[in-house]
N, C-alpha and C positions, 0 to 999 in steps of 0.2 A: 504494500500500500504506500502510495506517495503522499507525503504530508504537504509539500509545497511544489508548485510548478512555476518556473521562471522562463520567460522568453526574452532573450537578448536580441533586439531588432537591429542594433547598430554596434559597430566596434567601440564607439565611444561609451555606450552603456556597459558593455563588457569590461572595458578598461576601468570605468568607475567602480565596478563591482568586484574586480579581481583583487585578491589580498595575497600578494606574493610574499609578504613578511610572515604569513602563517605557514608553518612547515608541516607537511610537505606542500600544501596549497589550501586556499580558502576562497570562498565567494561570499559577497555581501548580498543579502536578499532584502529588498524593500518590503516591509510589512508593518501593519499597525496592530497585528495580533500579538498577544503577550507570550513571550518565550523566556526561558531562564538559562543561565550559564550552565553548561554541562548537559543540556537537553539533547537527546539523540533524535535526529530527523532523517527522513528519506526525502531527497530533493531530486526533481527532474528538471533539466534545463535544456534549452535549445539555443544553439549558437547562431550568430548572424549568417545569413545565406544558406542555412541548412534546414532540412525538414526532419532531421533525426533528433529524437529526445534522448539525452544522456541521463543516467541516473546514478546517484551515489548515496551512501550513508554518511552522515556527518554529525558533528557535535557543535553546538552553539558555543562560540568562544568570544563573541563581541556583541554588544547591544548598543544601538543608537536609540535613545528614547525620543519620544515626541519632543520637538523643540530643541534638538541637539545643536551644539554650537556650530558656527560656520554655515548655517543653513543646510546641514546634512540631513538626508531623509531618515525617517524612523525605520528601523529594521535590525537585522541580525547578521553577524558574520559567522559563517559555518565552515569549520575545518573539515576538509574532505578526508574521510577515513578509508572508504573502500576504493580500491584501484586508483589511488591518488595520482600515481605517476602517469597513467593514461589520460586522466582528466587534465592534469597540469600540462601535458604535452599538447593536447588539442587546443587548450586555451592560449598557451604561450606561442604556439605557431601562428594563431590569428593575430595576436598582439605584439608580434616581434618588433615592430617599429614603434609602437606606443609605450612599451615598458620603460623606456628612458625618459618619458615625458615628465614635465613638472606640473601638469594639470592636476587639479584637486580630484580626489576620489571620494567615494561615499564614506570612507573611514578616516583617512589621514590626509 
């Protein structure tokens, strides 16, 4: 059962959601639902330009509350636990040019 479904329509959305400082990898999910640190979730996501839904099991490691500083959206950062290297590879291949950007993300 999938707890959350995320569609990344653009590379910019994916860049803002990717959390490379979470090892091995993490994604930020915009949500107004209540979650807690350490909560386990099943996430399905679709990358820009793809029709394939990827799924992983993850753990909540970051929370942006409503009204977070810097105008950041409410949501959660989820550490990718299952098959993390494959997900990281797919995401970083798409973001290869953007990873060195200084643009703000949803978390930092």
